[in-house]
Each structure stands twice: as C-alpha cells, then as structure tokens.
KEKE-3310 file (N, C-alpha, C; in steps of 0.2 Angstrom, whole numbers, plus 5000, padded with zeros to 4 digits):
npx = (4752:4744:4727:4712:4695:4687:4695:4695:4681:4679:4687:4681:4674:4671:4679:4690:4694:4704:4716:4732:4740:4754:4756:4751:4760:4772:4769:4769:4782:4790:4786:4781:4776:4772:4761:4755:4740:4728:4722:4731:4733:4742:4746:4750:4758:4760:4765:4758:4764:4759:4746:4745:4742:4740:4742:4734:4738:4731:4737:4735:4739:4750:4758:4758:4746:4734:4722:4715:4715:4716:4714:4720:4713:4714:4727:4742:4757:4774)
npy = (4467:4480:4485:4495:4493:4500:4502:4488:4487:4497:4492:4482:4488:4490:4499:4500:4487:4483:4488:4483:4475:4476:4488:4497:4494:4499:4512:4516:4514:4520:4534:4547:4559:4566:4570:4577:4576:4587:4580:4571:4559:4551:4555:4548:4547:4539:4536:4524:4515:4504:4506:4520:4530:4540:4534:4536:4534:4532:4533:4528:4538:4530:4527:4515:4508:4505:4515:4520:4518:4524:4528:4544:4556:4569:4573:4581:4581:4587)
npz = (4732:4741:4743:4743:4748:4740:4729:4724:4721:4711:4702:4695:4685:4667:4660:4669:4671:4662:4666:4671:4684:4684:4677:4687:4697:4691:4690:4703:4707:4697:4694:4683:4687:4703:4716:4731:4738:4746:4757:4760:4753:4739:4723:4708:4691:4676:4659:4649:4637:4629:4628:4625:4634:4649:4665:4681:4697:4714:4730:4747:4762:4767:4757:4750:4749:4737:4731:4720:4703:4686:4669:4664:4656:4656:4659:4656:4648:4654)
capx = (4749:4739:4722:4706:4689:4685:4698:4692:4675:4679:4691:4676:4671:4674:4685:4696:4696:4709:4722:4736:4743:4761:4756:4750:4766:4776:4767:4771:4789:4793:4781:4783:4774:4769:4758:4752:4733:4727:4720:4737:4734:4747:4744:4756:4756:4765:4763:4758:4765:4755:4739:4747:4738:4743:4738:4735:4737:4730:4739:4734:4745:4755:4762:4758:4740:4731:4715:4711:4719:4712:4717:4718:4712:4716:4734:4746:4765:4778)
capy = (4474:4482:4489:4497:4490:4505:4500:4482:4488:4500:4488:4478:4492:4488:4504:4499:4480:4482:4490:4478:4476:4478:4495:4500:4494:4503:4519:4517:4513:4525:4539:4553:4565:4564:4575:4575:4579:4590:4575:4567:4554:4553:4554:4546:4546:4536:4534:4516:4515:4499:4509:4527:4534:4541:4530:4539:4529:4536:4529:4531:4541:4526:4527:4509:4505:4508:4517:4521:4518:4525:4532:4551:4559:4576:4574:4584:4580:4593)
capz = (4732:4746:4740:4747:4746:4735:4723:4722:4719:4705:4697:4691:4679:4661:4658:4673:4671:4658:4669:4673:4690:4682:4676:4693:4701:4687:4691:4710:4707:4692:4691:4679:4691:4709:4719:4737:4739:4753:4762:4762:4748:4734:4716:4703:4684:4671:4653:4648:4630:4626:4626:4623:4639:4656:4671:4687:4703:4720:4735:4753:4765:4769:4751:4747:4748:4731:4732:4714:4697:4680:4664:4666:4650:4657:4661:4651:4649:4655)
cpx = (4743:4734:4716:4700:4686:4688:4696:4686:4675:4683:4687:4673:4674:4680:4691:4698:4703:4716:4726:4739:4751:4761:4755:4757:4772:4775:4769:4778:4793:4789:4784:4782:4771:4767:4755:4745:4733:4725:4725:4738:4739:4745:4751:4754:4762:4762:4763:4758:4761:4748:4739:4742:4742:4738:4739:4733:4736:4732:4736:4740:4751:4760:4762:4752:4736:4724:4711:4717:4715:4716:4715:4719:4714:4723:4738:4754:4768:4775)
cpy = (4475:4486:4490:4493:4494:4503:4493:4482:4491:4496:4483:4482:4491:4493:4503:4492:4479:4484:4484:4480:4478:4485:4499:4500:4499:4510:4521:4518:4518:4530:4545:4559:4562:4570:4573:4579:4582:4585:4570:4561:4556:4551:4553:4545:4543:4535:4527:4516:4510:4502:4517:4531:4534:4537:4534:4534:4534:4531:4532:4534:4537:4525:4520:4506:4509:4509:4518:4520:4519:4529:4539:4554:4566:4578:4576:4583:4587:4596)
cpz = (4737:4742:4745:4744:4740:4728:4720:4719:4712:4699:4692:4685:4673:4659:4663:4673:4667:4661:4673:4680:4689:4681:4682:4697:4698:4689:4698:4710:4703:4690:4688:4683:4697:4713:4726:4737:4746:4758:4763:4757:4742:4727:4712:4696:4681:4665:4651:4640:4626:4624:4624:4628:4645:4661:4677:4693:4709:4725:4742:4756:4767:4763:4748:4745:4742:4732:4726:4709:4691:4675:4664:4659:4650:4658:4655:4653:4650:4661)
residu = (MET:LYS:THR:THR:GLN:TYR:PHE:GLU:TYR:THR:ARG:LYS:ARG:PRO:ASP:ARG:ALA:GLN:ILE:LYS:ASN:ALA:TRP:ILE:LYS:HIS:ALA:ILE:GLU:ASN:PRO:GLU:LYS:THR:GLU:ILE:GLN:SER:ASP:GLY:ARG:ILE:ARG:LYS:TRP:VAL:LYS:ILE:GLU:GLU:VAL:ASP:LYS:TYR:LEU:ARG:VAL:ILE:LEU:LEU:GLU:ASP:GLY:GLU:THR:VAL:HIS:ASN:ALA:PHE:PHE:ASP:ARG:ALA:PHE:LYS:GLU:GLY)
# end
C-alpha cells in the first residue's frame, strides 16, 4: 500500500493507530460512497462493522496512494 508522509505521521496518533490496513484496503476496493474533491483527491467511505463506524480514506489523484484515513463521525448513510 502506497502512502504519503502525512499519512505515516498522522497514523501515530492514538485515535488513528487502531485503523487496520485491511480496513483501508477494503475502503479502497469496496467503498459505499466515493467523491472527487475539487483538488482531485478521492474520498472513499466504508462502514467497519467491527467498530460500528464509517472509515473515510483520502487517496491522491492517482487513486492508489493513501493520504489520510480516519473515522468520519459526520458521515450519514444514504
């Protein structure tokens, strides 16, 4: 999995350290929702049943480099 330095830095935060690589890959491959940001980055969301939360993964424009991943408390289904 390709990542940015920013992702590696923020991954050390206690609230993000629990996010598993498998969850990130699942979000990339099987998103429930996808959006393209105005800067070209790609947002993908997936529900992680194990923790009953939605994970948002931000990819760079190449569609494969992970820039950010976090639990999105504001995400609404549908």
